[in-house]
Kinemage of the C-alpha trace (Angstrom):
@kinemage 1
@onewidth
@group {chain A} dominant
@subgroup {mainchain}
@vectorlist {calphas} color= white
{ca met a 1} P -32.526 28.570 -12.450
{ca phe a 2} L -30.085 28.950 -9.588
{ca lys a 3} L -30.953 31.169 -6.666
{ca phe a 4} L -28.219 33.385 -5.315
{ca phe a 5} L -27.546 33.705 -1.610
{ca thr a 6} L -24.996 35.320 0.648
{ca ala a 7} L -22.514 32.567 1.409
{ca lys a 8} L -20.759 32.008 4.682
{ca asp a 9} L -17.150 33.047 5.111
{ca met a 10} L -14.800 30.955 3.012
{ca gly a 11} L -11.124 30.048 3.219
{ca ile a 12} L -9.315 28.963 0.050
{ca asp a 13} L -5.957 27.248 -0.202
{ca leu a 14} L -5.353 27.801 -3.911
{ca gly a 15} L -2.345 25.537 -4.197
{ca thr a 16} L -0.160 24.442 -7.072
{ca ala a 17} L -0.888 20.771 -6.401
{ca asn a 18} L -4.262 20.871 -4.620
{ca thr a 19} L -7.073 23.327 -3.929
{ca leu a 20} L -8.857 23.138 -0.585
{ca ile a 21} L -11.995 25.089 0.337
{ca tyr a 22} L -13.068 25.718 3.927
{ca ile a 23} L -16.566 27.008 4.703
{ca lys a 24} L -17.407 28.422 8.106
{ca asp a 25} L -19.334 25.979 10.346
{ca ser a 26} L -18.758 23.198 7.793
{ca gly a 27} L -14.971 22.807 7.771
{ca ile a 28} L -13.063 21.634 4.695
{ca val a 29} L -15.667 20.783 2.062
{ca leu a 30} L -13.382 20.289 -0.934
{ca asn a 31} L -9.878 18.910 -1.413
{ca glu a 32} L -8.976 18.162 -5.038
{ca pro a 33} L -5.978 18.424 -7.384
{ca ser a 34} L -5.517 21.825 -9.054
{ca val a 35} L -5.949 20.406 -12.540
{ca ile a 36} L -8.344 21.272 -15.354
{ca ala a 37} L -9.060 19.460 -18.642
{ca arg a 38} L -10.377 21.450 -21.600
{ca asp a 39} L -11.635 20.480 -25.048
{ca asn a 40} L -9.955 23.048 -27.306
{ca arg a 41} L -12.106 22.207 -30.306
{ca arg a 42} L -15.387 23.009 -28.520
{ca gly a 43} L -13.926 25.469 -26.029
{ca val a 44} L -15.452 23.755 -23.000
{ca thr a 45} L -14.167 22.468 -19.681
{ca leu a 46} L -14.352 18.671 -19.547
{ca ala a 47} L -13.224 17.994 -15.992
{ca val a 48} L -11.476 19.431 -12.946
{ca gly a 49} L -9.817 17.960 -9.873
{ca phe a 50} L -9.415 14.195 -9.535
{ca glu a 51} L -11.190 13.452 -12.807
{ca ala a 52} L -8.898 15.805 -14.726
{ca lys a 53} L -5.775 14.497 -12.978
{ca asp a 54} L -6.607 10.965 -14.134
{ca met a 55} L -6.375 12.264 -17.722
{ca ile a 56} L -2.773 13.510 -17.423
{ca gly a 57} L -0.584 11.953 -20.118
{ca lys a 58} L -3.492 10.091 -21.732
{ca thr a 59} L -5.388 12.651 -23.822
{ca pro a 60} L -5.658 13.211 -27.588
{ca ala a 61} L -4.283 16.407 -29.120
{ca ile a 62} L -7.603 18.273 -28.929
{ca ile a 63} L -7.712 18.032 -25.126
{ca asp a 64} L -5.381 20.001 -22.865
{ca val a 65} L -4.894 18.922 -19.268
{ca val a 66} L -3.093 21.656 -17.355
{ca arg a 67} L -2.207 22.868 -13.913
{ca pro a 68} L -3.098 26.561 -14.133
{ca leu a 69} L -0.902 27.417 -11.145
{ca gln a 70} L 2.865 27.068 -11.262
{ca asp a 71} L 5.301 27.595 -8.390
{ca gly a 72} L 2.466 28.767 -6.167
{ca val a 73} L 1.159 31.513 -8.479
{ca ile a 74} L -1.383 31.799 -11.278
{ca ser a 75} L 0.168 31.087 -14.672
{ca asp a 76} L -3.123 30.862 -16.601
{ca phe a 77} L -5.746 33.311 -15.338
{ca asp a 78} L -8.693 32.047 -17.404
{ca arg a 79} L -8.100 28.383 -16.577
{ca thr a 80} L -7.692 29.194 -12.885
{ca ala a 81} L -10.998 31.070 -12.901
{ca asp a 82} L -12.751 28.206 -14.685
{ca met a 83} L -11.280 25.654 -12.280
{ca leu a 84} L -12.141 27.621 -9.155
{ca lys a 85} L -15.673 28.228 -10.417
{ca ala a 86} L -16.156 24.480 -10.874
{ca phe a 87} L -14.726 23.799 -7.412
{ca leu a 88} L -17.057 26.334 -5.789
{ca glu a 89} L -20.027 24.734 -7.528
{ca lys a 90} L -18.909 21.389 -6.087
{ca ala a 91} L -18.352 22.850 -2.622
{ca val a 92} L -21.696 24.682 -2.478
{ca thr a 93} L -23.990 22.452 -4.494
{ca glu a 94} L -27.421 23.833 -3.673
{ca asn a 95} L -26.969 27.397 -4.952
{ca lys a 96} L -24.599 29.701 -6.697
{ca val a 97} L -22.712 31.990 -4.359
{ca lys a 98} L -22.042 35.701 -4.183
{ca asn a 99} L -21.238 38.395 -1.614
{ca phe a 100} L -19.068 36.107 0.501
{ca arg a 101} L -15.903 37.005 2.391
{ca ala a 102} L -12.860 34.990 1.408
{ca val a 103} L -9.356 34.504 2.724
{ca val a 104} L -6.868 33.117 0.210
{ca gly a 105} L -3.484 31.663 1.090
{ca val a 106} L -0.559 32.675 -1.140
{ca pro a 107} L 3.203 31.940 -0.930
{ca ser a 108} L 5.186 34.489 1.057
{ca gly a 109} L 7.354 35.400 -1.942
{ca val a 110} L 4.628 36.447 -4.382
{ca thr a 111} L 4.591 39.933 -5.872
{ca glu a 112} L 1.814 42.501 -5.571
{ca val a 113} L 0.866 41.792 -9.193
{ca glu a 114} L 0.494 38.095 -8.401
{ca lys a 115} L -1.599 38.904 -5.321
{ca arg a 116} L -3.904 41.051 -7.430
{ca ala a 117} L -4.301 38.199 -9.913
{ca val a 118} L -5.445 35.908 -7.080
{ca glu a 119} L -7.800 38.586 -5.785
{ca gln a 120} L -9.339 39.104 -9.226
{ca val a 121} L -10.022 35.379 -9.672
{ca val a 122} L -11.808 35.158 -6.317
{ca arg a 123} L -13.745 38.379 -6.939
{ca his a 124} L -14.837 36.935 -10.273
{ca met a 125} L -16.444 34.119 -8.271
{ca gly a 126} L -18.608 36.624 -6.367
{ca ala a 127} L -16.550 37.538 -3.311
{ca ser a 128} L -17.290 40.960 -1.825
{ca glu a 129} L -14.185 40.981 0.406
{ca val a 130} L -10.899 39.228 -0.319
{ca tyr a 131} L -8.131 38.943 2.247
{ca ile a 132} L -4.714 37.762 1.109
{ca leu a 133} L -2.910 35.751 3.793
{ca glu a 134} L 0.625 34.471 3.384
{ca glu a 135} L 0.685 30.683 3.511
{ca pro a 136} L 3.117 30.251 6.416
{ca met a 137} L 0.921 32.523 8.566
{ca ala a 138} L -2.183 30.602 7.491
{ca ala a 139} L -0.467 27.267 8.138
{ca ala a 140} L 0.683 28.402 11.588
{ca ile a 141} L -2.866 29.444 12.511
{ca gly a 142} L -4.270 26.213 11.102
{ca ala a 143} L -1.712 24.126 12.996
{ca gly a 144} L -2.754 25.761 16.255
{ca leu a 145} L 0.362 27.839 16.913
{ca asp a 146} L 0.019 30.985 19.012
{ca val a 147} L 0.944 33.550 16.381
{ca asp a 148} L 0.051 36.468 18.689
{ca ser a 149} L 2.505 35.520 21.432
{ca ser a 150} L 5.726 37.411 22.060
{ca thr a 151} L 7.403 33.991 22.051
{ca ala a 152} L 8.276 33.270 18.441
{ca cys a 153} L 7.163 30.180 16.549
{ca met a 154} L 8.556 28.758 13.314
{ca ile a 155} L 6.900 26.846 10.483
{ca ala a 156} L 7.938 25.380 7.141
{ca asp a 157} L 4.997 24.837 4.800
{ca ile a 158} L 6.120 22.498 2.006
{ca gly a 159} L 3.439 22.571 -0.658
{ca gly a 160} L 3.332 21.614 -4.311
{ca gly a 161} L 5.011 24.675 -5.830
{ca thr a 162} L 6.818 26.391 -2.978
{ca thr a 163} L 8.349 25.791 0.428
{ca asp a 164} L 7.429 28.750 2.640
{ca ile a 165} L 9.432 29.130 5.826
{ca ala a 166} L 8.579 31.766 8.421
{ca ile a 167} L 9.278 32.853 11.966
{ca ile a 168} L 6.217 34.498 13.495
{ca ala a 169} L 5.734 36.603 16.630
{ca leu a 170} L 3.193 39.190 17.840
{ca gly a 171} L 0.852 38.531 14.916
{ca gly a 172} L 3.417 39.168 12.182
{ca ile a 173} L 6.130 37.459 10.158
{ca val a 174} L 9.534 38.420 11.562
{ca ala a 175} L 11.627 36.572 8.975
{ca ser a 176} L 10.682 34.417 5.992
{ca ser a 177} L 11.969 32.611 2.929
{ca ser a 178} L 10.108 31.225 -0.062
{ca ile a 179} L 11.813 28.488 -2.057
{ca arg a 180} L 10.414 27.330 -5.376
{ca asn a 181} L 11.382 23.773 -4.574
{ca ala a 182} L 8.647 21.584 -3.146
{ca gly a 183} L 6.362 18.691 -4.084
{ca asp a 184} L 6.426 19.237 -7.859
{ca lys a 185} L 10.213 19.513 -7.876
{ca phe a 186} L 10.355 16.305 -5.809
{ca asn a 187} L 8.416 14.577 -8.601
{ca glu a 188} L 10.716 16.028 -11.268
{ca ala a 189} L 13.774 14.847 -9.338
{ca ile a 190} L 12.352 11.314 -9.162
{ca ile a 191} L 11.619 11.327 -12.911
{ca gln a 192} L 15.189 12.439 -13.699
{ca tyr a 193} L 16.697 9.897 -11.305
{ca met a 194} L 14.720 7.011 -12.835
{ca arg a 195} L 15.813 8.111 -16.304
{ca lys a 196} L 19.508 8.346 -15.424
{ca arg a 197} L 19.828 5.467 -12.951
{ca his a 198} L 17.426 2.907 -14.403
{ca ala a 199} L 16.966 4.088 -18.026
{ca leu a 200} L 13.234 4.161 -17.362
{ca leu a 201} L 10.905 6.947 -18.505
{ca ile a 202} L 8.074 7.483 -16.035
{ca gly a 203} L 5.327 10.083 -15.856
{ca glu a 204} L 4.317 12.544 -13.171
{ca thr a 205} L 1.640 10.241 -11.748
{ca thr a 206} L 4.119 7.384 -11.252
{ca ala a 207} L 6.689 9.754 -9.722
{ca glu a 208} L 4.111 10.980 -7.223
{ca phe a 209} L 3.181 7.392 -6.369
{ca leu a 210} L 6.841 6.604 -5.658
{ca lys a 211} L 7.222 9.759 -3.548
{ca ile a 212} L 4.217 8.896 -1.401
{ca ser a 213} L 4.806 5.148 -1.087
{ca val a 214} L 8.572 4.908 -0.527
{ca gly a 215} L 9.698 8.553 -0.375
{ca thr a 216} L 12.038 9.280 2.523
{ca ala a 217} L 14.663 11.824 3.537
{ca ala a 218} L 16.616 9.179 5.491
{ca leu a 219} L 16.388 5.413 5.827
{ca asp a 220} L 14.917 3.834 8.941
{ca leu a 221} L 17.109 1.465 10.945
{ca asp a 222} L 16.135 -1.835 12.553
{ca glu a 223} L 16.995 -2.849 16.110
{ca asn a 224} L 20.450 -3.964 14.953
{ca gly a 225} L 21.164 -0.640 13.291
{ca asp a 226} L 20.794 -1.998 9.772
{ca glu a 227} L 18.976 -0.014 7.103
{ca ile a 228} L 15.385 -1.048 6.385
{ca ile a 229} L 14.889 -1.322 2.637
{ca glu a 230} L 11.393 -1.193 1.168
{ca ser a 231} L 10.428 -1.316 -2.486
{ca val a 232} L 7.455 -1.012 -4.824
{ca lys a 233} L 6.954 -1.748 -8.506
{ca ala a 234} L 7.020 1.072 -11.040
{ca ser a 235} L 6.225 0.890 -14.731
{ca gly a 236} L 7.310 3.078 -17.611
{ca arg a 237} L 9.058 2.937 -20.973
{ca asp a 238} L 12.535 1.506 -21.336
{ca ile a 239} L 14.781 4.142 -22.945
{ca ile a 240} L 16.894 1.570 -24.770
{ca ser a 241} L 14.239 -0.774 -26.163
{ca gly a 242} L 11.351 1.673 -26.252
{ca leu a 243} L 9.103 -1.010 -24.769
{ca pro a 244} L 7.086 -1.046 -21.521
{ca lys a 245} L 9.106 -2.079 -18.493
{ca thr a 246} L 8.400 -2.721 -14.808
{ca leu a 247} L 11.009 -2.777 -12.068
{ca glu a 248} L 11.403 -2.598 -8.295
{ca val a 249} L 12.160 0.866 -6.886
{ca ser a 250} L 13.456 1.111 -3.313
{ca asn a 251} L 13.228 3.762 -0.643
{ca arg a 252} L 16.996 4.171 -1.038
{ca asp a 253} L 16.459 5.146 -4.695
{ca ile a 254} L 13.940 7.830 -3.755
{ca met a 255} L 16.092 9.077 -0.870
{ca ile a 256} L 18.947 9.653 -3.319
{ca ala a 257} L 16.594 11.308 -5.815
{ca leu a 258} L 15.279 13.727 -3.182
{ca gln a 259} L 18.625 14.574 -1.601
{ca glu a 260} L 19.188 17.855 -3.457
{ca ser a 261} L 15.645 19.077 -2.694
{ca val a 262} L 16.011 18.187 0.981
{ca asp a 263} L 19.331 20.058 1.073
{ca met a 264} L 17.622 23.181 -0.318
{ca ile a 265} L 14.894 23.046 2.332
{ca val a 266} L 17.426 22.634 5.136
{ca asp a 267} L 19.463 25.552 3.753
{ca gly a 268} L 16.271 27.638 3.587
{ca ile a 269} L 15.535 26.921 7.249
{ca lys a 270} L 19.075 27.888 8.225
{ca gly a 271} L 18.886 31.065 6.138
{ca thr a 272} L 15.581 32.118 7.703
{ca ile a 273} L 16.982 31.727 11.220
{ca glu a 274} L 20.022 33.801 10.239
{ca lys a 275} L 17.663 36.680 9.339
{ca ala a 276} L 16.029 36.665 12.775
{ca pro a 277} L 17.123 38.716 15.821
{ca pro a 278} L 19.041 36.749 18.500
{ca glu a 279} L 16.124 36.685 20.968
{ca ile a 280} L 13.845 35.265 18.304
{ca ala a 281} L 16.411 32.601 17.428
{ca ala a 282} L 16.567 31.665 21.113
{ca asp a 283} L 12.798 31.043 21.127
{ca ile a 284} L 13.121 28.723 18.145
{ca ala a 285} L 16.005 26.868 19.774
{ca asn a 286} L 13.808 26.263 22.827
{ca asn a 287} L 10.490 25.503 21.117
{ca gly a 288} L 11.454 23.961 17.802
{ca met a 289} L 9.499 24.215 14.555
{ca ile a 290} L 6.499 22.746 12.754
{ca leu a 291} L 6.350 21.156 9.290
{ca ser a 292} L 3.161 21.411 7.250
{ca gly a 293} L 2.018 20.789 3.691
{ca gly a 294} L 2.110 17.512 1.802
{ca gly a 295} L 5.901 17.705 1.456
{ca gly a 296} L 6.240 18.056 5.219
{ca lys a 297} L 5.016 14.475 5.512
{ca ile a 298} L 8.002 13.015 3.646
{ca arg a 299} L 9.239 10.277 5.946
{ca asn a 300} L 12.028 11.254 8.336
{ca leu a 301} L 12.321 14.801 6.976
{ca asp a 302} L 11.778 16.083 10.520
{ca gln a 303} L 14.676 13.936 11.744
{ca val a 304} L 16.999 15.177 9.005
{ca ile a 305} L 16.151 18.804 9.800
{ca glu a 306} L 16.780 18.273 13.508
{ca lys a 307} L 20.079 16.493 12.871
{ca arg a 308} L 21.397 19.168 10.524
{ca thr a 309} L 20.117 22.305 12.256
{ca gly a 310} L 19.831 21.305 15.895
{ca ile a 311} L 16.197 22.489 15.884
{ca lys a 312} L 13.519 20.106 17.087
{ca ala a 313} L 11.063 19.577 14.229
{ca arg a 314} L 7.672 17.886 14.241
{ca val a 315} L 4.996 17.361 11.622
{ca ala a 316} L 1.638 19.074 12.205
{ca glu a 317} L -1.207 16.644 12.816
{ca asn a 318} L -3.215 18.311 10.040
{ca ala a 319} L -0.181 18.996 7.845
{ca phe a 320} L -1.984 18.735 4.533
{ca glu a 321} L -4.991 20.842 5.587
{ca ala a 322} L -3.181 23.415 7.759
{ca val a 323} L -3.255 26.311 5.257
{ca ala a 324} L -6.937 25.776 4.440
{ca met a 325} L -7.814 25.521 8.137
{ca gly a 326} L -5.860 28.695 8.834
{ca thr a 327} L -7.517 30.693 6.067
{ca gly a 328} L -10.957 29.622 7.261
{ca thr a 329} L -10.551 29.988 11.018
{ca ser a 330} L -8.803 33.355 10.670
{ca leu a 331} L -12.187 34.793 9.643
{ca asn a 332} L -13.454 34.185 13.180
{ca asp a 333} L -11.751 37.431 14.200
{ca ile a 334} L -11.847 40.013 11.416
{ca glu a 335} L -9.872 42.644 13.342
{ca lys a 336} L -6.978 40.245 13.886
{ca leu a 337} L -7.238 39.071 10.289
{ca lys a 338} L -6.731 42.653 9.103
{ca leu a 339} L -3.417 42.625 10.970
{ca tyr a 340} L -2.370 39.213 9.656
{ca ala a 341} L -3.357 39.800 6.033
{ca thr a 342} L -1.046 41.376 3.479
{ca gly a 343} L -4.026 43.002 1.799
{ca val a 344} L -7.677 43.707 2.545
{ca lys a 345} L -9.836 44.264 -0.497
{ca arg a 346} L -13.426 45.485 -0.665
{ca arg a 347} L -15.786 46.421 -3.439
């Protein structure tokens, strides 16, 4: 039998693409895709995380492989609970956990109903206190920005389901925007581009590979000012013949595919600044902004943002882990966390 114990404080980045778990004094102990595979005939969970992601597009009819979060919010409560339970068992292997305090990052645009759904899932795992922290605030804390200063800071957290943009000062979000266009939409755009431009049907896994390997918001130039073209091989099914096909896909192809998504992010940044008071905007003009999340690491996105907005942009060193780090480290000061959080829940 398992013994129960009071776990240490825990930060959870329950993301559309990936779930990260941070445990106090241990750091990030889990970072896996938010995917679950279930055998519908037997009613059992077969796999979660990386193992489940490897099954996407390859399973028989009796097995469902799903992402239980869509656009940054829970779309399937039961599957999310099952997935998170399995992740917690991986993260804390020696015992089951209960009576722990948890901070969960959520997109800035979620509703109160959606926040309660997140809270209920984490409570179901044994949490005695659940703090809901908006992802741009968590990312700013995790990236090391001084969110308590009177000098404003700005961050764009580009995750799997949403791009959350916020201007923060004096421990609160002054202006924010949440765009449901991020990593997953990047993949969809690449799939559609390959279908229209090359008559090639590819899956989500191949689209993500192309995004990571040759994805760019702008082409690099060599010392002579000529564009540097890189390419990788991608395989799929030829629309015309119906047979397998492999071709070379260049960084120019992916740049074109991502153009509309990049435009939406730039527009979101501009719109967020327009909501801010003039003095706040002056701080951003002087200090620039930070990009976090997996989408923030798209090559040359920072350069495109700077060119089109005039705001200096840089990618956080821990871009992918920033939200998880922020949720975890925010528990070091509970009184400040109560000010940062959009909700404090206790049994």
